[in-house]
KEROLUM-216099 format. One line per field, with one value per residue: residue in one letter; x, y, z of N, C-alpha, C, CB in turn. Coordinates in steps of 0.2 Angstrom, whole numbers. Atoms other than C-alpha are relative to their C-alpha. Last residue first. Glycine has a CB too. Layout:
residu = [a;...]
n_east = [X;...]
n_north = [Y;...]
n_up = [Z;...]
ca_east = [X;...]
ca_north = [Y;...]
ca_up = [Z;...]
c_east = [X;...]
c_north = [Y;...]
c_up = [Z;...]
cb_east = [X;...]
cb_north = [Y;...]
cb_up = [Z;...]
***
This chain:
residu = [r;g;p;p;l;g;f;r;p;q;g;g;p;l;g;p;p;w;p;q;v;r;a;p;a;p;p;l;a;p;r;a;y;g;g;a;p;a;a;r;n;p;a;l;l;a;y;l;v;t;d;r;w;t;g;d;p;r;r;r;h;r;r;l;l;g;e;r;s;a;g;i;q;m;m;t;n;h;g;t;r;d;l;d;d;l;k;w;q;v;r;s;f;g;l;d;n;f;a;h;q;v;l;l;l;h;m;e;v;d;a;n;t;g;s;l;s;g;g;i;w;h;w;g;i;d;v;r;q;d;i;v;r;i;n;l;y;a;i;w;g;v;p;r;h;t;r;g;d;l;v;v;f;l;f;a;e;g;a;a;q;q;a;l;r;q;e;v;i;l;r;m;e;a;q;s;r;p;a;s;v;p;l;w;g;w;d;t;e;l;g;g;q;a;a;f;l;a;p;v;h;d;i;r;l;p;e;l;v;v;h;r;g;p;l;a;v;p;a;p;p;r;a;t;m]
n_east = [-5;-4;-2;3;-2;-7;-3;2;1;-6;-3;-6;-2;-6;3;6;6;1;-3;4;-3;-5;2;6;-1;3;8;0;7;4;4;6;3;8;5;-2;-7;-2;-2;-8;-2;1;6;0;5;2;6;3;2;6;-1;4;-1;-3;-7;-4;0;7;1;2;1;-3;-2;-4;1;-6;-6;-5;-6;-6;-4;1;6;1;-4;3;5;-3;-2;6;3;6;5;-1;-4;3;-5;0;-4;3;-3;-1;-7;-4;-5;3;5;1;-6;0;4;-2;-5;4;2;-5;-2;3;-3;-6;-1;-1;5;0;-6;-2;4;7;1;7;2;6;4;-3;6;1;3;0;6;-2;-4;4;-5;5;-4;-6;-4;-2;-4;-2;-8;-2;-7;-6;-3;2;7;6;3;7;4;2;7;2;8;3;-4;-1;-7;0;4;-4;-6;2;2;-6;-3;4;-2;-7;1;3;-5;-4;3;4;3;2;8;3;1;-7;-2;-7;-2;-3;4;0;-6;-3;-6;1;-7;-1;4;-3;-5;3;3;-4;0;4;-1;0;-2;-6;1;-7;-1;-2;-2;5;-1;4;0;2;6;5;4;7;0;2;1;-5;1]
n_north = [-2;5;2;5;7;1;4;7;5;4;2;-3;-6;3;2;-4;1;6;4;5;7;1;-4;2;3;-3;2;5;-1;5;1;-1;6;2;2;-5;0;5;-3;0;-6;-6;-3;-3;-5;-3;-5;-3;-7;-3;-6;-6;-6;-6;0;4;7;2;5;6;-1;6;6;5;7;4;-2;5;-1;1;-5;-4;-2;-6;-6;-2;-3;-6;-4;-2;-5;0;4;-4;3;5;3;7;3;7;2;-5;1;-6;2;4;-3;-7;-2;1;-5;-6;-1;0;-6;-3;2;-3;-6;1;4;-6;-4;-4;-1;-5;-5;0;5;1;5;-2;7;6;4;3;7;2;-2;-4;-6;-4;-4;-5;-5;3;-5;-1;-6;-3;-2;-1;-1;6;1;5;3;-5;-3;3;-4;3;-1;2;0;0;-2;-7;-3;0;-5;-5;0;-3;-7;-3;0;-4;-6;-2;-1;-6;-5;1;-4;4;5;6;1;4;7;2;0;-1;-7;-1;-4;-6;-5;-3;3;5;0;-5;1;5;-2;-5;4;4;-3;3;6;5;6;4;2;2;0;5;8;1;-4;1;-6;2;-4;3;5;2;7;5;6;5;6]
n_up = [5;-1;-6;-4;0;-2;6;0;6;-1;6;1;-5;-5;-6;-3;3;2;-3;-5;1;-5;-6;-3;-7;-6;1;-6;0;2;-7;1;2;-2;6;5;4;5;7;-1;-4;3;-3;-7;-1;-7;1;-6;1;-4;-2;0;-3;3;0;6;-3;0;5;-4;-6;-2;4;-5;1;2;-3;1;3;-4;-1;-6;0;4;-3;-5;2;2;-5;-4;3;-3;5;7;5;5;3;3;5;2;6;6;4;-1;-4;-6;-2;0;-2;-6;-3;0;-6;-6;-3;-3;-6;-5;-4;-2;-7;-4;0;6;2;-2;5;2;4;1;6;4;0;5;3;6;1;7;4;6;-3;-2;-3;-3;-2;-1;-2;-7;1;-7;1;7;0;0;-6;-4;1;-2;6;1;5;6;1;7;-1;5;6;1;-1;-7;-3;0;-5;-7;1;-1;-7;-4;2;-2;-6;-1;0;-6;-6;-3;5;-4;0;6;-1;0;-8;0;-1;-7;-4;3;-2;8;2;5;3;4;7;6;2;4;4;5;7;3;3;-5;3;-3;-6;-4;-8;-4;3;6;6;5;4;7;2;3;-5;3;5;-4;3;-2;-2]
ca_east = [158;148;132;131;141;133;115;102;108;103;91;89;74;70;54;61;78;85;81;74;84;71;59;68;81;77;90;108;112;131;139;150;168;178;194;206;197;182;180;170;150;146;154;169;168;182;189;206;210;218;230;227;239;234;232;215;208;215;232;235;242;252;250;239;230;225;212;197;183;166;151;138;137;155;159;146;154;170;162;154;171;180;196;206;199;191;196;182;181;169;176;167;160;145;136;118;121;137;139;120;121;135;128;111;122;131;115;108;121;117;99;100;103;118;113;96;88;100;116;123;140;150;162;167;163;177;176;184;180;198;194;180;191;180;191;177;157;149;139;128;119;100;92;74;61;51;49;64;76;86;105;113;122;140;149;169;184;176;181;162;162;177;168;153;163;170;153;146;161;157;139;142;154;140;127;139;150;155;163;182;187;194;176;176;158;151;139;152;159;141;136;118;123;104;102;117;110;93;101;113;102;100;118;114;118;111;98;99;84;83;75;68;78;77;91;88;99;112;126;139;153;152;159;158;148]
ca_north = [642;636;645;649;664;680;687;694;711;724;737;744;733;721;728;728;720;731;749;758;774;788;796;787;797;800;791;800;809;810;827;827;830;845;850;849;838;844;852;844;848;836;822;816;802;790;779;769;757;741;732;713;699;682;667;662;669;686;691;708;725;723;741;752;766;782;794;791;802;796;804;791;785;786;775;762;762;758;744;737;738;728;725;737;729;740;748;759;774;784;801;811;798;805;789;794;807;802;784;781;791;781;765;769;774;757;748;761;757;739;741;752;736;726;712;712;698;687;692;705;707;721;714;733;750;758;769;786;797;796;791;779;770;755;746;738;742;728;722;708;699;694;689;688;703;700;717;727;713;711;715;707;719;717;727;724;723;723;706;701;707;696;681;687;686;669;663;669;660;645;645;647;633;622;629;621;627;643;656;658;672;691;696;703;698;681;681;674;662;653;643;650;666;669;652;653;668;661;646;657;671;659;664;682;698;714;722;732;734;735;743;760;760;754;753;741;744;735;746;755;762;781;797;813;827]
ca_up = [639;655;650;632;625;624;623;636;638;652;646;664;668;653;644;626;625;620;622;609;603;603;592;577;568;550;538;538;521;524;525;508;513;515;505;520;532;542;557;571;574;559;568;557;544;540;526;527;512;515;503;505;503;497;509;504;521;516;523;531;526;510;508;520;509;514;520;509;516;519;510;513;495;492;507;499;483;491;500;485;476;489;480;490;506;518;534;540;553;564;572;585;596;608;610;604;590;583;586;582;566;560;566;556;542;541;540;528;515;513;515;499;489;485;496;502;493;503;512;521;528;538;550;551;558;569;583;589;603;609;627;620;608;602;589;582;581;571;556;554;540;534;550;548;552;537;530;538;535;551;552;567;578;586;598;599;609;626;630;630;612;608;615;605;588;593;597;580;570;579;575;557;558;566;553;539;525;535;522;526;539;536;531;512;507;512;497;484;497;495;511;510;519;522;527;538;547;550;559;569;575;591;596;598;589;597;585;569;559;539;526;532;549;567;578;593;608;619;625;614;624;630;623;633;625]
c_east = [5;6;6;3;-5;0;7;3;-1;-1;6;4;7;2;4;-3;-6;3;0;5;-4;3;5;-2;-6;1;-3;-8;-4;-8;-5;-2;-8;-1;-7;-4;1;7;2;2;9;2;-1;-6;2;-5;-2;-6;-4;-1;-7;2;-5;0;4;7;3;-1;-7;-2;-2;-2;1;2;7;-1;7;6;5;6;7;5;-2;-6;-2;2;-5;-6;2;1;-7;-3;-7;-5;1;6;-3;6;-2;5;-2;3;0;7;5;7;-1;-4;1;7;0;-4;3;6;-4;-2;6;2;-3;4;8;1;2;-5;1;7;3;-2;-8;-2;-7;-2;-6;-4;3;-7;0;-2;0;-5;2;4;-4;5;-2;4;7;4;3;5;2;8;3;7;5;3;-1;-7;-6;-4;-6;-5;-1;-8;-3;-7;-5;4;0;7;0;-3;4;5;-3;-1;6;3;-5;3;6;0;-3;6;5;-3;-5;-3;-2;-8;-3;-1;6;2;8;3;3;-4;-3;6;4;6;0;8;0;-4;4;7;-2;-4;3;-2;-8;1;-2;1;6;-1;5;-1;2;0;-6;0;-4;0;-3;-6;-6;-2;-7;-1;-1;-3;5]
c_north = [5;1;-5;-1;-5;-7;-1;-5;-7;-7;-5;-2;2;7;-2;-3;3;-4;-8;-4;-6;-7;-1;5;-2;-3;5;-1;-5;1;-7;-2;1;-7;-2;-3;6;0;-6;3;1;7;6;2;4;6;2;5;3;7;2;7;5;6;6;0;-4;-7;-2;-5;-6;-1;-6;-6;-4;-6;-3;4;-5;2;-1;5;4;3;6;6;3;4;6;4;2;4;1;-2;3;-3;-5;-2;-7;-2;-8;-2;6;-1;5;-2;-3;3;8;1;-2;5;7;0;1;8;3;-4;2;6;0;-2;7;6;4;4;7;4;0;-3;0;-6;1;-6;-5;-3;-2;-8;-3;2;4;7;6;4;6;6;-4;7;3;5;2;1;-1;3;-6;-1;-6;-3;3;2;-5;5;-5;0;-2;0;1;2;7;2;1;6;7;-1;3;8;3;0;5;7;3;2;7;5;0;6;-4;-5;-6;0;-4;-9;-3;-2;0;7;2;5;7;5;1;-4;-6;0;6;-1;-5;3;4;-3;-6;4;-3;-7;-5;-7;-4;-1;-3;3;-4;-7;-1;4;0;7;-3;4;-3;-5;-1;-6;-6;-7;-6]
c_up = [3;-5;0;6;5;-1;4;-5;2;-5;0;-7;-1;3;6;8;3;6;-1;3;4;-2;5;5;2;6;6;-1;5;2;-2;7;0;-1;2;-6;-4;-3;-4;-7;0;4;-4;3;6;-2;8;-2;6;0;3;1;-2;4;-5;0;-6;2;-1;-6;4;8;3;-5;4;-2;-2;2;-1;-4;3;1;7;2;-5;3;6;-2;-2;5;2;-4;1;-4;-5;-4;-5;-3;-3;-7;-1;-7;-5;-3;0;4;8;5;2;5;9;5;0;6;7;1;3;5;6;2;1;6;4;-1;-5;-2;1;-5;-3;-5;0;-5;-3;2;-4;-2;-7;1;-7;-4;-6;2;4;5;6;3;2;1;8;-1;7;0;-6;-1;1;8;3;-1;3;-6;-2;-3;-5;0;-6;2;-6;-6;0;3;8;1;-2;5;8;0;1;7;5;-1;3;8;0;-2;5;5;4;-6;5;1;-6;2;0;8;1;-1;6;5;-4;3;-7;-3;-6;-4;-4;-5;-6;-4;-6;-6;-4;-7;-3;-3;5;-4;2;7;3;8;4;-2;-6;-7;-6;-5;-6;-3;-5;6;-2;-4;4;-5;1]
cb_east = [-4;-3;-5;0;7;2;-1;-8;6;1;2;4;-1;6;-3;-6;-1;4;-1;-5;8;-2;-7;1;3;-7;-2;3;-3;2;-4;-3;2;-5;3;7;2;-6;7;3;-3;-7;1;5;-7;7;-7;7;-4;0;2;-4;6;-3;3;-2;-7;-4;5;-5;-4;9;5;-4;-1;5;-1;0;2;1;-3;1;-4;1;8;0;-4;6;5;-3;1;-1;2;7;-1;-5;5;-5;7;-10;8;6;-1;1;2;-4;-7;-1;4;-1;-8;0;4;-5;-4;7;0;-7;-1;4;-3;-5;-6;0;3;-2;-9;-4;1;-4;2;0;-1;9;-4;5;-7;9;0;5;6;-4;5;-5;2;3;-3;6;-5;4;1;-3;3;-1;-6;2;-1;1;-1;-5;4;-3;-2;3;-4;1;5;4;6;-1;-7;1;4;-7;-5;5;1;-7;-1;4;-2;-6;4;2;-6;4;6;-6;-3;4;-3;3;-5;2;-3;7;-8;-3;7;-7;-1;-3;5;0;-8;1;4;-4;-4;5;3;-6;2;-7;8;-2;-6;6;-6;10;5;1;7;-7;7;-7;2;-3;-3;1;4;-6;5;1;-5]
cb_north = [3;-7;-2;-6;-1;3;4;1;0;-3;7;-2;-3;-4;-5;-1;-6;-1;2;-6;0;0;0;-7;6;0;-8;3;-1;-7;7;-4;-5;5;-6;0;-7;0;6;-9;-1;1;1;6;-3;3;-4;3;1;-3;4;-1;2;1;-7;3;-3;0;-7;1;5;1;2;-3;-1;0;-1;-3;5;-7;6;-4;-5;-2;-2;-4;-5;0;-3;-5;-1;1;-8;0;-7;3;-3;-1;1;1;1;5;-8;2;-6;-7;-1;3;-2;-7;0;3;-4;-7;2;0;-7;0;7;-4;-7;4;-4;-4;-6;0;0;1;-6;5;-7;6;-2;-3;4;-4;-1;1;8;-4;-3;-3;3;-4;2;-2;5;-6;7;-6;6;5;-4;-5;-1;-5;-1;8;-5;0;2;-8;6;-8;6;-5;-3;4;-3;-8;-2;1;-7;-5;1;-2;-8;-2;1;-5;-6;-1;-1;-7;-3;-5;-4;2;-2;-7;-2;5;-4;8;4;-5;-3;0;-3;6;-6;2;-2;6;-2;-7;2;6;-3;-6;7;0;-5;1;0;0;-3;4;-3;-2;0;5;-2;1;0;-4;7;-6;5;-4;-6;2;-2;-2;-2]
cb_up = [-5;0;4;-3;2;6;-7;0;-4;9;-4;5;8;-4;-2;-6;-1;-6;6;-4;4;7;2;3;5;-1;0;8;-7;4;4;-5;4;-5;-3;-2;-4;-5;1;2;8;-1;8;1;0;5;-4;5;-6;7;-6;4;-1;-6;-2;-6;2;-8;1;6;0;-1;-3;7;-8;5;7;-7;4;3;4;6;-1;-7;0;5;-4;-5;4;2;-8;6;1;-3;-1;-5;6;-6;2;-3;1;4;-5;7;-2;-3;-5;-6;-5;0;-4;-6;0;1;-4;-5;-1;-1;-5;-6;1;1;1;-5;-1;5;0;4;4;0;1;-3;6;3;-4;-1;4;-4;-2;-5;4;6;-5;4;-6;-6;5;0;-3;4;-5;-3;5;-7;4;-5;-7;-4;-6;6;-6;2;-1;-1;3;-6;-1;6;-5;2;-2;-6;-2;2;-6;-7;3;0;-8;-3;4;-4;-6;1;3;3;-3;6;-8;0;7;6;5;-2;6;3;1;-6;-3;-4;1;-5;5;5;2;3;5;4;3;4;-1;5;7;4;-3;8;1;-1;4;-1;-4;-6;-4;3;-2;1;0;5;6;-8;4;4;-4;8;-5]
***
């Protein structure tokens, strides 16, 4: 199967639904983040202190997406369908069948729950089964204990440590840990790895937005930006 770039889809799970990130998600995302640094996770930018700052961050990420450098999903609470976070494909290398998962953050009542794991599994499943990638990887702050626990739960292999890799927003230096999963039909690394317990696949990946011919996106920077 030849790998192909991500396209706008909705990925439903048991606890969360992933949909393409849009500007109009900003108010609910800021409410979920609540202006609290502790709920912002380990993103490489400071927590927004206003809705305007959240909008700027989202605009920057969508500009990155427009340049082909990422593809971003908003995380919706499966019960209320309200935005509670986001997650992204990064460093998309179709020719190498490799993609990163990053920029993950989830706030509100779902933080630290099974929903935190499921949003990663939905992107892993989509990357392997629908997009044809053979390797998915993560780069985590060495101090991010929740992130490391998530990697253990999905069976990702810890492949190495990048020392003094990058600065955190507060100016301190971070060590970065590399994790990865290979598609089930690829050779496992020495010693093997636990195959992830992927959630049941939906009957088909839902095109986004529903009813739009060709599934063309309706999100991005406002006109004239």
